C-alpha positions, 0 to 999 in steps of 0.5 A: 479536491480529486485524490491522485492515482498514478498510472502503471501502478496496481491497485486494491480495493482496500486502497493499496497500491503496488509498483511492480519491478521484475519480481519485487512489489513496492506497496503503500496506500493510495492517496484516497486511503491517506486522505480518508484515514486523516493524520496518520500517527502510527504504522505496526512494525513489519518483520522482514522475511514475513510471508504473506498471502494475497490480501492478508494483513501486511501492517496496521495503520493508525490515524487521529481517526481510525485504525485499519489493516494494510493488505498486501496486494500480492502474495509473497515475502517482505525483503524491505520495510521503509524505515523512514516511514516507520520513524515518521508516519506523516510522510505517508500524507504528504507523498503516498505514492512517493517517499511514503511506501511502506514495504517491499515484496518479493512476488511469488505469483505474477498471476495474481496482478490480474485480480488487481485494478489499474489507475482508471479502474481504481479511479472508477471505483472510487468514484462511486 
């Protein structure tokens, strides 16, 4: 089964996606990432107001198979956390690009977007 990649999103090599609306970025993990992880059982609480640099750990995600960091695709401040996903992590497995978003970040520097991949680049990267 091929993993879904959505257009108009930015992607990281560590399998996060970023949807940009003005100066706000919504962050989640890709379909590939949730597929690799298997059933997600836990997401570490994220503090609103937390300031992060691009590539730093936003949270830790735990599945039946592994524990891994979810890194922020851009520098900025966490302005919203998806509480639904905190309570029911299986949403991420079902809808990684929809209801399964993890946090929203106020983007500090839009130039950082140039370091991210578009959907085609990410698809190519994941074919390897």
